[in-house]
C-alpha positions as CSV (number, residue, x, y, z in Angstrom):
1,M,0.0,0.0,0.0
2,H,1.2,3.5,-0.8
3,A,2.5,5.5,2.2
4,F,-0.1,8.3,1.6
5,S,-3.0,5.8,1.9
6,E,-1.4,4.3,5.0
7,Y,-1.2,7.7,6.7
8,L,-4.8,8.5,5.9
9,A,-5.9,5.2,7.2
10,A,-4.0,5.8,10.4
11,V,-5.6,9.2,10.8
12,A,-9.0,7.6,10.3
13,G,-8.3,4.9,12.9
14,A,-6.6,7.1,15.5
15,E,-8.2,7.0,18.9
16,S,-6.6,9.9,20.6
17,L,-5.2,13.4,20.0
18,D,-1.7,12.0,21.0
19,A,-2.1,9.4,18.2
20,L,-3.0,12.0,15.7
21,D,0.0,14.1,16.8
22,A,2.3,11.2,16.4
23,I,0.9,10.4,12.9
24,A,1.3,14.0,11.7
25,E,4.9,14.1,13.1
26,D,5.8,10.9,11.4
27,A,4.3,12.1,8.1
28,A,6.2,15.3,8.4
29,N,9.5,13.4,8.7
30,S,8.6,10.9,5.9
31,D,10.7,10.8,2.8
32,E,7.9,8.9,1.0
33,L,5.3,11.8,0.9
34,T,5.2,14.8,-1.3
35,N,4.6,18.1,0.3
36,A,1.0,18.0,-1.0
37,E,0.5,14.6,0.4
38,Y,1.8,15.6,3.8
39,E,-0.5,18.7,3.8
40,A,-3.4,16.4,3.1
41,V,-2.5,14.1,6.0
42,Y,-2.0,17.1,8.3
43,A,-5.4,18.5,7.2
44,A,-7.1,15.2,7.8
45,A,-5.5,14.9,11.3
46,L,-6.5,18.5,12.1
47,S,-10.1,17.9,11.0
48,R,-10.3,14.7,13.1
49,A,-8.9,16.5,16.1
50,Q,-11.4,19.3,15.8
51,D,-14.2,16.6,15.9
52,W,-13.0,15.8,19.4
53,A,-12.4,19.4,20.6
54,P,-14.9,20.6,23.3
55,A,-17.4,23.2,22.2
56,N,-16.8,26.6,23.7
């Protein structure tokens, strides 16, 4: 499986904010992703994290 797909699957399956942070950090350091792919992984992680954020 392509690394990009694996990162997106990991984001979708993450069960905590710490897990999302670790996935995003790993993606940032990956030599297998293009900048656009990393940005998409980061955006997906951010969107998922916002789903868990408490409403103010």
